[in-house]
TORBARO-785578 format. One line per field, with one value per residue: x, z, y negated of N, C-alpha, C in turn; residue number from 0; residue in three letters. Coordinates in pm, 1 decimal. Layout:
# residues N
n.x (X_...);
n.z (Z_...);
n.y (Y_...);
ca.x (X_...);
ca.z (Z_...);
ca.y (Y_...);
c.x (X_...);
c.z (Z_...);
c.y (Y_...);
resi (NUM_...);
resn (Ala_...);
This chain:
# residues 199
n.x (-1063.0_-827.0_-431.9_-107.9_181.9_470.5_813.5_1032.7_1258.3_1631.0_1684.8_1520.2_1533.2_1621.2_1835.9_1988.1_2273.9_2322.4_2073.4_1897.0_1672.7_1332.7_1095.8_803.7_513.2_231.8_14.8_-306.9_-675.8_-970.5_-1017.6_-867.7_-667.8_-463.7_-528.4_-449.2_-247.1_-61.7_-28.5_63.4_311.4_447.2_479.4_549.4_799.2_903.5_878.4_777.3_339.5_109.1_-297.0_-342.7_-634.9_-679.8_-640.2_-736.5_-926.5_-1236.9_-1398.3_-1392.6_-1419.1_-1708.4_-1797.0_-1764.2_-1946.9_-2161.1_-2124.8_-2084.5_-1769.4_-1428.2_-1249.4_-978.4_-937.0_-1053.3_-835.0_-666.6_-551.2_-496.3_-285.3_-63.8_-7.1_-3.2_195.6_383.7_379.7_570.4_797.3_811.6_970.8_1163.7_1343.0_1382.7_1525.5_1368.6_1211.0_979.6_599.4_287.0_-38.7_-225.8_-465.6_-335.7_-436.6_-291.5_-149.9_-27.4_-40.5_90.9_374.4_381.0_416.8_662.7_823.7_1156.3_1206.7_1399.9_1432.8_1188.8_936.8_732.9_484.1_174.4_-98.8_-275.3_-526.1_-918.9_-1168.0_-1439.6_-1292.0_-1264.0_-1512.0_-1664.1_-1495.3_-1572.8_-1866.8_-1833.2_-1715.8_-1681.3_-1851.1_-1668.4_-1639.6_-1641.0_-1866.5_-1954.6_-2057.6_-1839.5_-1615.4_-1661.7_-1597.9_-1350.8_-1236.7_-1257.0_-1039.6_-843.7_-489.3_-318.9_-32.5_305.1_615.6_775.3_779.9_864.4_798.7_677.8_398.5_238.6_4.6_-217.5_-281.0_-453.2_-369.9_-268.0_-1.6_108.9_165.9_239.6_512.3_581.8_644.6_855.3_1048.6_1052.1_1170.4_1417.9_1386.6_1442.1_1644.7_1596.3_1758.7_1546.1_1455.3_1464.4_1216.0_936.0_734.4_412.3_252.5_66.8_-84.6);
n.z (1423.4_1548.2_1463.6_1578.0_1595.5_1464.8_1486.6_1205.7_1178.1_1157.8_1015.1_813.3_601.4_322.0_103.8_-86.2_-269.5_-228.8_-293.1_-590.9_-693.1_-587.5_-354.8_-259.6_-47.6_-8.9_202.4_371.1_507.8_338.0_235.8_265.3_110.1_-27.1_-351.7_-440.8_-324.5_-361.8_-671.7_-737.2_-615.0_-722.8_-1000.9_-946.2_-926.2_-1058.4_-1106.9_-1211.6_-1140.5_-953.3_-886.5_-585.0_-604.9_-880.7_-854.5_-696.1_-793.1_-987.0_-821.1_-604.3_-608.9_-667.0_-437.5_-236.7_-396.2_-320.3_14.0_91.9_376.7_365.2_343.1_505.8_327.5_129.4_17.2_-7.4_-205.5_-381.9_-253.9_-277.8_-576.8_-580.3_-437.0_-611.1_-881.1_-772.1_-770.7_-1011.8_-1102.9_-936.4_-1035.3_-1216.9_-1135.3_-1161.5_-994.2_-775.7_-685.5_-537.5_-446.2_-97.2_84.1_336.0_654.0_827.3_1019.0_927.3_660.5_570.0_715.0_444.4_273.0_244.9_373.8_331.7_68.1_74.9_-97.1_-76.9_75.8_333.8_361.6_627.6_609.6_793.7_882.3_1060.6_1202.5_1047.9_850.3_685.3_638.4_515.8_363.1_206.7_190.4_-50.9_-180.0_-574.3_-787.5_-706.1_-615.1_-341.7_-53.8_166.6_396.2_484.1_546.9_821.5_956.1_803.6_991.0_1269.8_1141.4_1122.4_1204.8_1419.3_1227.4_1467.3_1609.3_1617.6_1285.3_1011.2_936.8_813.8_983.3_856.4_896.4_652.2_501.2_340.9_131.1_-184.9_-275.5_-69.1_56.7_-3.4_-100.4_188.6_199.0_73.4_223.9_493.0_391.6_229.8_-62.5_-150.3_-377.9_-569.7_-859.9_-1143.5_-1269.0_-1496.4_-1622.7_-1829.2_-1684.8_-1461.8_-1457.9_-1508.6_-1392.1);
n.y (-474.2_-529.6_-449.1_-376.9_-616.0_-575.6_-667.8_-622.1_-349.3_-352.1_-146.5_-89.8_-317.6_-386.3_-211.2_-247.3_-267.0_25.9_169.6_214.6_206.6_118.9_202.1_-31.5_20.3_-101.5_-127.5_-78.7_-82.7_-48.8_-337.1_-450.6_-700.6_-530.0_-435.9_-702.7_-811.7_-654.4_-639.2_-884.6_-960.5_-720.3_-823.9_-1100.7_-987.1_-808.7_-582.1_-228.1_-158.2_8.8_100.9_265.5_330.9_435.6_708.5_858.7_1170.1_1205.3_1372.8_1208.2_935.1_956.6_1055.9_794.7_662.1_688.5_669.5_895.4_942.3_1063.2_1289.5_1493.9_1695.2_1575.4_1363.5_1492.3_1550.7_1329.1_1200.5_1352.8_1333.2_948.9_1040.0_1166.4_967.9_767.6_928.4_1028.5_776.9_694.9_873.2_795.4_578.4_305.0_127.9_6.1_-103.8_9.1_49.3_183.3_287.9_417.9_535.9_789.7_884.9_1119.9_1107.1_885.9_959.8_1146.0_1071.6_867.2_1033.5_1219.7_980.4_759.5_513.0_422.8_201.8_105.1_-183.4_-225.9_-394.7_-669.0_-699.6_-886.3_-719.5_-854.7_-1024.4_-866.5_-687.0_-925.6_-935.9_-722.0_-749.0_-903.8_-872.6_-782.4_-465.2_-226.8_79.6_125.1_95.4_-188.1_-4.7_188.0_39.9_98.6_459.0_395.1_223.4_412.2_594.5_502.6_496.6_310.2_159.4_254.9_193.8_410.3_405.6_304.5_137.2_-230.8_-477.5_-715.4_-961.6_-1053.2_-1290.4_-1414.6_-1574.5_-1446.6_-1512.7_-1574.1_-1431.7_-1243.8_-1371.4_-1357.5_-1059.5_-1025.9_-1190.8_-992.3_-741.1_-781.9_-868.8_-1082.5_-1222.4_-988.5_-871.1_-787.8_-528.8_-327.1_-386.4_-596.8_-673.7_-608.3_-314.2_-81.6_201.6);
ca.x (-972.4_-646.4_-297.7_22.7_208.7_618.5_943.7_1108.0_1420.2_1733.2_1704.7_1397.1_1558.3_1610.5_1986.1_2001.7_2344.0_2271.5_1951.0_1868.5_1550.5_1338.1_900.5_691.1_440.4_63.8_-111.3_-415.9_-799.5_-1063.6_-1057.4_-738.6_-597.3_-432.6_-393.1_-425.5_-115.7_101.8_6.2_157.2_456.6_538.6_442.2_682.6_934.7_903.2_823.5_634.7_270.4_-41.9_-360.5_-457.7_-829.5_-632.5_-504.8_-880.8_-1050.3_-1394.2_-1518.1_-1343.1_-1476.1_-1843.4_-1832.5_-1760.3_-1996.5_-2236.6_-2118.2_-2012.2_-1616.2_-1297.9_-1205.3_-805.9_-876.5_-985.6_-696.8_-496.8_-489.3_-500.7_-188.1_27.5_-92.5_82.0_405.1_423.3_401.8_688.9_916.0_881.0_952.0_1278.4_1400.6_1423.2_1596.7_1331.0_1127.6_739.9_445.2_191.1_-118.4_-257.1_-501.4_-252.9_-473.3_-333.7_36.6_66.0_-51.7_221.3_458.6_408.8_460.4_773.8_947.8_1277.7_1176.6_1455.4_1396.6_1070.7_955.8_647.3_411.9_103.1_-136.1_-344.5_-661.3_-914.9_-1317.0_-1497.7_-1263.8_-1227.0_-1673.9_-1708.0_-1487.2_-1650.5_-1990.8_-1899.8_-1663.8_-1784.2_-1782.0_-1581.7_-1735.2_-1627.1_-1991.4_-1942.0_-2072.8_-1815.8_-1563.6_-1641.1_-1508.3_-1145.6_-1148.3_-1275.0_-1030.8_-695.5_-351.5_-236.8_165.8_351.6_742.3_919.8_783.5_942.5_679.7_703.5_344.6_272.7_-58.0_-334.3_-313.6_-588.0_-383.5_-157.9_130.9_213.5_166.3_366.9_639.8_670.3_702.3_1012.2_1146.4_1079.6_1176.5_1470.7_1404.1_1381.2_1700.4_1650.3_1642.1_1462.2_1512.3_1424.2_1050.9_945.8_623.7_391.0_221.6_-63.7_-94.9);
ca.z (1492.0_1567.8_1453.9_1717.3_1477.7_1463.7_1408.5_1147.7_1277.6_1072.8_903.9_733.0_556.3_170.7_72.4_-302.9_-272.7_-244.8_-358.8_-690.2_-728.0_-473.4_-354.3_-183.5_-64.0_24.3_281.6_499.1_559.8_208.7_182.7_332.0_5.5_-91.5_-434.5_-506.3_-340.1_-444.2_-806.9_-747.0_-627.0_-821.7_-1126.0_-941.6_-899.7_-1204.2_-1174.6_-1172.2_-1052.3_-914.0_-777.4_-583.1_-642.2_-960.4_-892.7_-723.5_-882.1_-1023.0_-714.8_-451.6_-694.0_-608.1_-240.3_-173.9_-410.5_-233.7_108.3_237.2_360.3_247.8_444.6_490.4_228.2_-26.1_3.0_-74.1_-458.4_-388.7_-168.7_-459.3_-725.8_-610.5_-486.8_-811.7_-959.9_-654.5_-754.2_-1133.5_-1039.5_-851.7_-1079.7_-1347.2_-1153.4_-1229.3_-885.3_-831.9_-621.0_-521.1_-252.7_-42.2_251.4_466.4_706.5_953.2_1028.0_827.7_532.1_557.3_659.5_334.6_157.3_294.3_451.6_219.8_-20.1_154.3_-138.2_-67.3_241.3_331.2_428.4_653.3_592.9_906.4_944.3_1148.2_1097.2_1091.5_715.5_586.1_580.8_427.0_120.5_133.1_88.6_-161.6_-430.6_-667.1_-896.0_-686.9_-572.0_-178.6_20.8_351.1_535.5_447.0_648.4_980.8_898.0_769.6_1127.7_1353.2_1091.3_1153.8_1338.0_1351.9_1315.6_1583.4_1660.0_1541.6_1195.3_855.1_819.5_853.9_994.0_854.5_867.8_561.2_531.7_226.8_-4.3_-203.3_-251.5_63.3_154.0_-130.6_-71.0_288.2_222.8_10.3_335.3_557.8_335.1_202.5_-144.9_-245.6_-470.5_-643.1_-952.2_-1183.6_-1296.7_-1681.7_-1674.2_-1808.1_-1647.1_-1367.8_-1523.4_-1390.9_-1441.4);
ca.y (-473.7_-556.3_-415.5_-497.0_-676.2_-543.0_-767.2_-548.8_-261.1_-315.1_-35.9_-155.5_-451.3_-261.5_-219.3_-266.3_-230.5_147.5_188.6_121.3_223.0_67.8_190.3_-60.7_118.7_-194.9_-24.2_-93.2_-56.6_-120.7_-456.0_-563.5_-741.8_-434.6_-483.5_-824.5_-909.1_-571.5_-694.4_-1026.3_-818.4_-696.4_-978.5_-1187.1_-903.8_-742.2_-397.2_-144.8_-171.1_171.7_53.5_387.4_417.9_517.5_791.9_891.9_1221.2_1197.3_1355.0_1158.1_825.0_999.9_1039.0_693.4_615.1_719.2_626.1_958.6_986.5_1137.3_1399.2_1560.8_1732.8_1541.7_1311.6_1617.8_1506.9_1174.4_1164.3_1415.9_1229.0_880.4_1063.0_1242.1_885.5_754.5_1036.0_1002.5_599.1_747.2_992.6_766.4_472.1_294.0_19.2_-26.3_-112.4_102.5_30.6_393.8_317.4_532.5_520.7_805.5_864.6_1227.2_1059.2_774.5_1004.7_1232.4_909.2_861.0_1107.2_1265.5_849.3_643.3_452.7_353.2_135.5_64.4_-260.1_-249.2_-540.2_-618.7_-745.8_-844.5_-673.1_-936.4_-1048.4_-729.5_-682.3_-1040.5_-971.6_-593.5_-773.4_-988.7_-767.0_-690.0_-396.6_-169.8_170.0_111.1_-10.5_-162.0_119.7_301.4_11.1_152.0_537.6_433.6_169.7_417.7_720.6_447.3_520.3_220.2_231.9_335.8_101.6_411.6_463.2_342.5_48.5_-326.0_-466.5_-852.0_-1068.9_-1062.9_-1423.5_-1458.7_-1567.2_-1343.6_-1518.1_-1649.1_-1294.4_-1155.3_-1386.1_-1316.3_-925.3_-1034.1_-1217.5_-906.5_-626.9_-859.1_-875.5_-1252.0_-1198.9_-891.5_-847.6_-728.7_-331.4_-394.8_-322.9_-699.1_-725.4_-509.6_-152.8_2.8_381.4);
c.x (-846.8_-515.3_-153.4_118.3_359.7_686.5_1031.0_1276.2_1496.1_1767.8_1552.0_1423.8_1664.0_1781.1_2000.1_2162.6_2344.6_2160.1_1927.5_1737.3_1438.9_1126.4_853.1_548.1_285.1_19.8_-177.0_-523.7_-847.5_-1092.4_-935.8_-648.0_-479.6_-339.6_-423.8_-262.1_3.6_96.7_123.0_292.1_557.7_538.5_636.7_860.5_979.8_890.3_666.1_471.4_216.0_-141.5_-424.1_-534.1_-749.2_-638.1_-677.2_-909.3_-1209.3_-1448.5_-1528.5_-1459.3_-1653.4_-1909.5_-1855.4_-1836.2_-2142.3_-2285.4_-2073.5_-1766.7_-1565.4_-1272.3_-996.5_-808.1_-895.4_-908.1_-618.4_-466.8_-445.2_-384.9_-62.8_-35.8_-10.1_158.3_459.5_458.6_542.1_813.3_911.0_975.9_1172.2_1403.6_1491.6_1456.6_1557.1_1217.9_989.1_711.0_385.6_63.1_-123.3_-324.1_-362.2_-339.4_-372.0_-190.3_82.5_36.1_53.0_321.9_538.4_399.8_596.2_870.7_1065.5_1286.6_1295.4_1441.6_1251.5_1010.9_751.4_578.7_268.7_33.8_-266.0_-431.8_-802.4_-1056.0_-1396.9_-1472.5_-1310.7_-1461.1_-1716.1_-1671.9_-1557.8_-1849.7_-1983.0_-1795.3_-1699.9_-1749.4_-1722.0_-1719.3_-1718.5_-1756.3_-1896.4_-1905.9_-1963.8_-1633.2_-1501.5_-1570.5_-1401.1_-1156.4_-1157.4_-1160.8_-832.3_-586.7_-280.4_-63.7_202.0_551.3_805.3_899.8_793.4_891.5_726.0_525.3_296.9_78.4_-111.4_-325.8_-424.9_-527.8_-246.3_61.7_221.4_248.5_272.3_496.4_730.5_711.7_803.7_1062.8_1176.6_1180.2_1370.9_1503.7_1395.0_1497.9_1702.6_1600.4_1560.2_1481.8_1470.9_1267.0_1000.7_857.8_507.0_331.8_151.0_-151.1_-194.3);
c.z (1462.0_1608.5_1491.5_1570.0_1499.1_1465.9_1335.4_1200.7_1087.9_985.3_770.4_631.4_417.6_124.3_-70.3_-374.6_-296.1_-260.9_-541.9_-693.3_-616.1_-498.7_-271.8_-214.2_62.8_73.9_317.0_488.1_392.5_211.5_267.5_237.4_-74.8_-248.7_-509.0_-451.1_-338.4_-605.7_-760.5_-690.3_-687.4_-966.5_-1041.4_-888.6_-1014.9_-1213.9_-1170.4_-1144.5_-1033.7_-850.4_-734.5_-563.6_-777.6_-998.4_-781.1_-794.8_-865.8_-898.7_-578.2_-531.9_-648.7_-477.0_-223.1_-220.9_-368.8_-42.6_206.7_224.9_319.0_386.2_349.8_339.6_91.7_-54.4_-18.1_-140.9_-451.1_-358.2_-285.9_-586.4_-712.2_-514.3_-559.9_-911.4_-908.8_-773.8_-913.1_-1155.4_-1027.4_-938.8_-1192.6_-1281.1_-1122.9_-1006.3_-959.6_-683.1_-597.5_-424.6_-247.8_93.4_402.0_623.4_846.0_883.5_997.4_725.8_489.6_583.0_538.4_185.4_132.0_316.9_308.5_117.8_102.3_83.3_-72.3_54.1_254.4_438.1_490.6_679.3_699.5_926.8_1022.6_1052.2_1016.3_922.9_638.4_562.1_582.9_324.2_130.4_81.0_-7.8_-284.0_-450.0_-750.7_-884.6_-608.8_-399.2_-117.3_108.8_434.3_506.6_520.5_785.6_1062.5_872.8_931.9_1192.1_1277.7_1122.3_1271.3_1320.1_1332.8_1425.7_1561.3_1559.1_1374.5_1157.0_790.7_835.7_864.2_956.6_828.4_811.4_608.9_466.7_85.6_-36.5_-224.3_-201.0_115.6_41.9_-135.8_64.3_274.8_134.9_126.4_442.8_508.3_236.5_27.6_-229.3_-298.6_-556.4_-782.4_-1035.3_-1257.8_-1445.6_-1736.8_-1656.5_-1724.0_-1539.1_-1474.7_-1484.4_-1410.0_-1360.9);
c.y (-457.9_-478.9_-493.3_-473.3_-602.0_-597.1_-556.1_-462.5_-349.0_-219.0_-70.5_-233.7_-339.0_-286.4_-198.7_-234.6_-133.7_199.4_82.8_121.1_217.8_80.9_52.8_-1.8_-43.8_-116.6_-122.8_-58.1_-114.7_-286.5_-614.1_-671.5_-631.4_-483.5_-638.7_-910.7_-796.3_-598.4_-775.6_-962.6_-817.3_-782.4_-1063.7_-1104.7_-787.1_-610.1_-371.2_-166.7_-15.8_97.9_173.9_476.2_466.3_666.6_918.1_1041.7_1228.6_1194.9_1327.1_1036.4_855.5_972.3_914.1_612.6_589.4_707.3_739.4_938.9_1054.5_1175.7_1401.6_1630.2_1697.4_1502.5_1420.3_1600.7_1474.7_1153.8_1199.6_1364.3_1025.8_939.6_1152.7_1083.9_789.1_827.1_980.8_811.7_620.2_767.5_867.0_612.6_400.4_210.8_-29.6_-47.9_-46.1_59.3_181.8_293.3_320.7_543.8_638.6_791.3_998.1_1129.9_930.7_821.1_1064.1_1128.1_885.2_890.9_1161.9_1145.4_784.6_491.1_367.1_341.0_80.4_-50.4_-291.5_-410.7_-557.1_-758.3_-754.4_-778.0_-766.5_-1012.7_-946.2_-748.7_-806.9_-1060.0_-861.7_-674.7_-878.5_-933.9_-705.7_-594.3_-295.2_-50.6_179.1_-0.4_1.4_-140.5_170.6_215.9_99.5_347.5_498.2_335.0_325.5_597.6_678.1_495.7_427.2_230.3_216.3_279.0_219.9_432.0_325.3_200.7_-148.3_-346.7_-577.8_-893.0_-1043.7_-1188.9_-1499.6_-1566.4_-1511.4_-1405.8_-1616.7_-1541.0_-1193.8_-1214.3_-1358.7_-1177.5_-901.8_-1048.1_-1076.9_-782.1_-697.5_-890.5_-1028.4_-1247.4_-1097.2_-882.0_-759.8_-655.0_-306.9_-320.8_-500.1_-769.1_-607.3_-351.9_-85.2_61.5_484.5);
resi (0_1_2_3_4_5_6_7_8_9_10_11_12_13_14_15_16_17_18_19_20_21_22_23_24_25_26_27_28_29_30_31_32_33_34_35_36_37_38_39_40_41_42_43_44_45_46_47_48_49_50_51_52_53_54_55_56_57_58_59_60_61_62_63_64_65_66_67_68_69_70_71_72_73_74_75_76_77_78_79_80_81_82_83_84_85_86_87_88_89_90_91_92_93_94_95_96_97_98_99_100_101_102_103_104_105_106_107_108_109_110_111_112_113_114_115_116_117_118_119_120_121_122_123_124_125_126_127_128_129_130_131_132_133_134_135_136_137_138_139_140_141_142_143_144_145_146_147_148_149_150_151_152_153_154_155_156_157_158_159_160_161_162_163_164_165_166_167_168_169_170_171_172_173_174_175_176_177_178_179_180_181_182_183_184_185_186_187_188_189_190_191_192_193_194_195_196_197_198);
resn (Met_Thr_Leu_Pro_Thr_Phe_Arg_Pro_Arg_Ala_Ala_Leu_Ile_Leu_Cys_Thr_Ala_Arg_Ile_Arg_Ala_Val_Ile_Val_Ile_Val_Ala_Gly_Val_Ala_Gly_Ser_Gly_Lys_Thr_Thr_Ile_Gly_Met_Gln_Leu_Ala_Lys_Arg_Leu_Gly_Trp_Arg_Phe_Ala_Asp_Ala_Asp_Ser_Phe_His_Pro_Ala_Val_Asn_Val_Ala_Lys_Met_His_Ala_Gly_Ile_Pro_Leu_Thr_Asp_Ala_Asp_Arg_Ala_Pro_Trp_Leu_Arg_Ala_Ile_Thr_Gly_Trp_Met_Asp_Gly_Leu_Ile_Ala_Ala_Gly_Gln_Ser_Gly_Val_Val_Thr_Cys_Ser_Ala_Leu_Lys_Arg_Arg_Tyr_Arg_Asp_Asp_Leu_Leu_Asp_Gly_Arg_Pro_Glu_Ala_Thr_Met_Val_Phe_Leu_Gln_Val_Asp_Arg_Asp_Glu_Leu_Val_Tyr_Arg_Leu_Asn_His_Arg_Leu_Gly_His_Phe_Phe_Pro_Glu_Gln_Leu_Leu_Asp_Ser_Gln_Leu_Ala_Ala_Val_Glu_Pro_Pro_Ala_Pro_Gly_Glu_Arg_Ile_Val_Val_Val_Pro_Glu_His_Gly_Asp_Ala_Ala_Arg_Asn_Ala_Ala_Glu_Ile_Met_Arg_Arg_Leu_Gly_Leu_Asp_Asp_Arg_Pro_His_Asp_Gly_Ala_Asp_Ser_Pro_Glu_Ala_Thr);
């Protein structure tokens, strides 16, 4: 599945003079490289990092282990936990990077609405590459057979959303640099975090 690539609107370039804390949400389907790229981005910026998988309740993990797709009801507490982490950093004036599949428009709205400090990057990867990665990924609870359910559920970002779509090139450092360039984060100073911290 190929997502459209949109040029970033001026409003998406983060104005660090006006906003102290910045939250970057790295989104995309399973196998798109969210965690690897998110960690690389957080390391380069010296920001906190959280992997969305760590926010899933045990019942969700068990369902995915069993090859059962999650429902909207399953994802509701997971999304609340992610927004809680984001809001905690924003309240403390700290910046961070968090991953999230953010498959549907309403999920993305839940994450972004009312949070001018937050912006989202949606990684674009074709299906064949996703299948290859999932087949070669070890020690993860998301089985390859659930990929089709995610691709069927995904609602590609629309031009009116506060989202930058970035083609994923398979090189985490290159992707992180491109995200920083697209969001105007190249010269942003660290905000007190010496290294990324997963929570």
